N, C-alpha and C positions, 0 to 999 in steps of 0.2 A: 363303865363308859370312858373313862380315861384311857384304861389299857387298850380298848378297842381303838380309841383315837389316836392313842400313841403309835400303835402297830400300823394303822392306816398311813400316818406321817411318814413312818420309817419306810414303807413299801413303796410310797409314791415318791421319795427322795430318792431310793434305789433306782424306780423306773426312769426318773429324769436322767441320773447318771449313764444308765445303759443306753438312752435314747441318744444323748448328746456324744457319748463316745461312738457309737455306730454312726451317727450322723457326720461326725468329723473324719470317721476313716472313709466314708462315701464321697465326700467333699475332696478330700485328699486325692482318692482315685480320679475323680473327675476332673479336678484342677491339672494333675498332672498329664493326664490323658489330653487335655486341651492344649496345654503347653508342646505336648509332643507331637501333637496332629493338628496345626493350625490351619493347614489348607487340604483336608481329605478328598481322594476322588468324588466326584459326584454320585456314583453307585455306592460307595461306601457312606457316604453322607445320608443318603436316603435311606439306606439300611440299617443305619443307626438310629434314624427316626421312627421307623418301623418296629425296630426292636425296642426302643425305649417305651413305646405305648404298649406293647405286648407284656413287656417285663411287668411295668407298673400292675397290670392285672394279675399277673403270675405271683408277685410278691404277695399281694392280697389273698390270692387264693390258696397260698402255700402257708398262711399264718399258723395253721396247727402242727406244722413242721419248721420249728425257729431256725435250725441249721439250714435247710434247705431255702428257706424264705431270705435268710441274711445272705446267703451265696447269690442268690438270683438279684438281692438288691445291689450288691456290690458288682455284678455284671450290668444293671442297668447303669449305674453309676460310670460304668467304663464307657457303654455307649452313649449315654448323656454328655460325656465329655468331648466324645468326637463330634457331637452337635455344637457343644459350646465353644470348640475351638476356632472356628471362623469367627464367631461374633466377637469373642476376646480379642483375637488378632485384628479385627476391623474396628474396633474402637481403641486399641493400643495405638493404632497409626493416626486416630482422629484427635484423642486425647491426652495420649502418651501413657506408658506404664504407670506412672505414679498415680494417676486419676484412677486408672482402673483397679489399683490395690484401695484407694480411698473409697470406691463404691463397694468393694467387698467388705472392707471394714467397717463403713457404715450401714451397710446390711446386718452384719453380724451384731454391732452393737445396738443398732434398731432392735433387733429380733430379742436381743437379750433384755433390753428394757420393757418390751412388751411381754415377755415372758415373768418378768419381775413384777410386773402389775398385775397379771394374773394371779400370781402366788400370793400378792399381798391383799388383793381384793376380796370383797365377801359375795361378789356378783359371780354368778357361774356363767361364764363366757359361752360355753355349749348352748345356751338359748340363742345364741346367735348363728348358729350353724345352718338354719335354713335359710336365713337371710344371705350369709356367706355363699353358700353354695349356689342360689339363684344367682346372684351377681356375679358368680365365677362363669356360670353357663351363659349369661349375657355378654361377658367379656370377650369369651370364646366366640360367640356368634358375631359380634361387632368386629372381633379380629378378623374372621373370615370374610366378611362383607367388606370390610377397608381394603382387604388384598384386591378386590376388583373394582371397588367404586370409588375409594380414597373420600370418604366423607368426615373421617376425624384424623386430626393431625397426629404424627408419630408422639409428641410431647403430650397431648390430651391423653391419647392411649397409654402411655406409661405413667402418667399420674393416676388415672383408674386403675392400671395394675398395682401400682403402688398401695393405694388405698385398700383394695378388694384384698390381696395377699397379706397386707398387715392386720386385717378383720380374721382372715383365716389362721394367722400365726395365733392370734388370741384364742380362738377355737381350738387348736391343736394343743396349745400349752395348757388349755383346761381340761382337755382330754386325757393328758399325760397326769395333771394334778389329780384327776377323777380315779385313775387305775383301774378302768374297769374292765372285767376278764375278755370282752370281746377285743379290745385293741392290745397289740404285743409291741414290745421294745421295737421290732423292725418295722411294722407298719406305721407306728407314729414316728420313727426316724425318717421314713419314707416321705411322710407329711411335710415334717420340718425342713428336709432336704428340699422338696419341691417349692416350700414359702420362700426359703432363702434363694435359690437359683432364680425365682421368679422376681423376687425384689431387686435382686443384684443386677440383673438385666435391664429393669425399668430404671434404676439408678445411672447405668451407664448411657441409656438414651438422654435422660435429663441431664446428667452431666456433658455430655455431647452437645446438646441444646444449649447450655450455657456458655459452653466455650465457644459455641459458632457465634452467638449475641455478642460476646465481649470482642471477638474479632471484627465484627460489624460495627461496632461503636467507632 
């Protein structure tokens, strides 16, 4: 029993290390691309959005081929960086580069704390995956509806995004801890990457709202 538990712990730590390294590489690619392409032409911007969605499914579909899956993930990060470029440039003008950096740092530290909670807790946060997925679907539906009817404020939507992706972060770190054969280092890194990007963008919106409120006082 002890040997089995010890082997499981070693495998989990190794998987966590692989996931974090792969995620860091993807974030570096996306960040450099966003910095290099702050204002892509509309056709390239729309193309990057379409490519990003397609590549998410491609990464999942090629999980049996780790090298191909990893390559597609990094291509996804490149396409996603093109989508992020105008967003980061926009908030850099509004709140300044320092606060953009603080948003990224806050997202990273916050996710680290959530990961630590998962690894020190006896609760299996994968039990919340159904709730988290349903909440994500609701968030997407509300986001699409808001684009046409504007019935929720950007600040409220950002808070809900932050809460839902914090929950998804707990679930995803629990998946890493469980180290099931179905999940690979690349697919788990994709999940952690998406958690980070969405939390980061939500924090940018909240920082911008807070900055605007201070100016209005």
